[in-house]
N, C-alpha and C positions, 0 to 999 in steps of 0.2 A: 278888394271891394269891386274892382273893375271886372274880375272874372265872374263874381257872383251875379253882377248885373247882366253881363253878357249871357250867362247861362239862363237866368230868369227870362230874359227877352226871347231867347231861342225857344225855351220850353213853352212860353206863352204862345209864341208864333205857331208852333206845330200843334199845340193843344187846341187852339182855335181852329186851325185848319182841319184837324180830325173831327171836331164837333160840327163844323160847317159841312163837311163831306157827307154827313148823314142826310142832309137835305138835298143833295145833288141827285139829278135824275139817274136812272140806271142804264140809259142808252146814250149814244153819241159821245161828244167830248166830256160832258158831265159824268157820264158813266165811266169813261176811262179814268178821269180824275178820282172818282169814288173808289174804283178798284185799285188805284195806285197808292192809296193812303198807307196801308201797312208797309209797303216797300219804302215809301218816302220817310216814314218815321224810323224804320230800321236803319236806313242809311245815315240819317242825321244822328241817331243814337250811337251808331258804330263810330262815326267820325269823332264825336265828342269823347267817347270812351277811349279811343286811341290817343287822344291828347293827354290823357291822365294815366297812360300805361305804366309810367314809372312808379305808380303807387302799388303795383302788384309785385310779387316776388319774382326774382330773375328766373327761377325754375319754371314759372308759369308763363313767362313772356313768349317763348316760341309757340306754345299751343294757342295762346291768345291771338297772336299774329296770324296763325294759320286759320283759326276760326273767323277772324275778322275778314281775311281775304275771301274765304268761301261765302261769308254772308254778303259782302259787297257784290261779288260777281253773281250770286244767286238773285239778288234783288235788282241788279242792273239788267239781268236777262228777263226778269218778270216785267220790268218797265218797257223793255224793248218789245216784248210780246203784246203788252197792253196798247202800245202806240204804233204798232206795225202798220205801215202803209199811209200814215199821216205825219205831218210835221210835229216833232217833239217840242213841248214847251221848253224854253231855255232854262227855266228853273230846275228841271229834271236833269239836264246835262250837267248843270253846276253842282247839284247834289252828288251825282256819281263821281265827278272829278274831284270834289272836295274830299269825299270819302277815300278815294284812291290816293290822293295827295297825303292825307293823314296817315294812311298805311305806310306809304313810302317814308314819311318823316319818322314814324315810330321804328321802322326797320333800320334806318340809317343814323339814328340819333347817336351822339357822342359827346365828348367833353373837349372844349376849345380853350386855348390860352391866346392872349394877345399881348403884343409888346406894350410895356408901360414905361414912360419916361424916355430916356435916351434911345436912339436907334440900336438895333440888335442884329448881329450876324452870328449865326450858329456854325459850330464846327461839324465835322463828319460824324454821323450817328451810327456807324457800324457796330460799335461796342454796345450802345444802348439797345439797338435792334436785336442783336444776338442774345443779350442777357434776358430780354423780354421773352423771346422764343424759348430759351432754356428754362424759363420759369413756367412755361405752359401757356403763354398768351397766344390766342388763336384769332385775334381780331385784326384791326387795321390801325396803323400809325402813320400820320403825315407830319412832316416837320419842314420848317423853312429850309430852302435849298442851301447847302453849305456855302458860306462866304457871301450870300446875298444879304445886303443890308436892308432891314425892314424898319419902317418908321413906327412911331407910337400909334397904337390902335390897330395895327395890322395883325391878322391872325398869324401865329408863329408855330402852333402845334394843334393837332386834332387827333384824338384817340377814341376808339369805340371797341366794345366787345361784340361778339357774334349776336346777330338779330337786334342790334341797337341796345343791348344791355349796358349798364354802366360798368366800366372796367373796375377790376379789383383795386383796393386801396394801394397795394404794392405797385401796381402798374402806374397809377396816377402819381405816386411819389417818385417813381423812377424818372418819369417824363419831367416832372417839376424840377428834380435835381439837375437834370441835363440842361434845362433852360436857364436856371439861375447861375450856372457856371459861365454863361455868356452875357448876361444882362438881367434886366428887370422884366418880369412878366406879371400881368394883372391876374386877379383871382380867376380861376377857371369857370367857364359857363357851360351848362348843359344846353346843347343846341340840337335842332332836328336834322342836322346833316353837316357835311363839310362846307365851309366857306373857302373859296379859292381866291387868291389874289393874283392878278395878271399884271406884269410889267409891260406897259404898252409904249411903242416907239412911233416916232414920226418917220415913216418910211422914206420920205423925200430927203430928209437931212440925216437920219440915223440917230437923232437925239431922243433921249428918254422923256416921255411926256408925263406919265403918271403911273401909279400903282392902283388898279381898280379891284375892289373887293366885291365879289358877287356870291349869291346863294346858289347852291345846286352843284351837282356832280356830273350831270349828263351832257349839258350843252357847253361845248368849248367856246372860248372867246379869243379874240386876237391878243397876241402877246405871249410872254414867257410865264408859265405857271410858277409861282414862288413857293408853293407848298408841294413837296415831292413825297411819293409813297416810300416809306421805309420798311413797313411790314404790311402785307396784304393777306388776309385770311390765314395768318400764322406763318406766312412764308417771307423770308428776308428778301428784300428787293435790292437791285444794284443802284447805288447812289453815286453820282459823280463827285470827284474830289473838288474842294473849293478852288477857284482860280487864284493864281498868284497876283498880288497887287503890291505896289510899292507904297501906296498911301490909302487911307480909308476913303470910301466913296459915299457921299451923302445920298440918301434915298430921294426919289422924286416925290411930288405931292401925292398924298393918299386920298382916294375918293371911294365912295360907296355907291353901288347901283341903287337907283331910287327905291326899288321894291325892298331891298335889303335894309336900307336906312330906317324904314318904318317897322322893322320886325326884329328887334333885339332878342337875344337869348335870356334865359333866367339866370340872374347872378347867383353864383354859389355862395353859401353862407360862410365858407372858409376856404382858403386856398393859397396859391402862390402869390406873394406880394413882397417884392424886393429880393435881395440875395439870401434872405434867411427863410424864405417861404417853405412850407411843409408839404404842399402838394394838393391841398383841397380834397381830402378823401371823403369824409362823410357828407360834407356840404354838396359836393358834386354828385354823390350817389342819389340824392333825393330831391334835387332841384329839377324842375321840368317845365 
């Protein structure tokens, strides 16, 4: 219901804007706003459509992303020309950034698992990575660093196919099987990109302070990344062996960045739950 209300409000907002633009003058700032209406509506529509891209067939996704990219840059350029030499209204900058962010999210979308219940420490993933590549997997796989103890709620695995497509059921089941060998994982979620967890230290004392979970893949944060790349674009990555320990180490407190805490992913309808989980194949394919 919340999505329908949000869509109705957005639609009404831009419909009223389009109607009111008819009465705007043809010169000056009013003229610039009037001539900006088609670009504004196109950018908003593109951003909304990208948010529902999982509804299209995977074969159509690359073309849809390419078309969306061309559309966004075309209308961004149109607005730049309309407002050349004068300060841009902040709303226009936000529209362009929102559309670009939606494109990035659709291109980087994947499936995430989090630890459920007792803390989890994964083993070395070389065999899993090699088997996925042998099966033709050409996407990305991130897993918890071998031997690093992750607490409940912390992301422990993230996998995506090329261009943000949902991975095949066999890939999801293989990752799920690897996870349940080491502990309990919650049902997988379809997410707009990798969430990274950083183990952060007090540099004065060397003590571990917390594990911080953040959205995004571009901006590095202080600390040790706890999810490591196992496969990138179908290429097996070098993963360090787990450290030798004489006794289990409890994980530090888990915290979520404020922006992330308010933006959870869509829960899959079926998936990994406990040691008998099956991997969340169809539920993960169409949740978005």
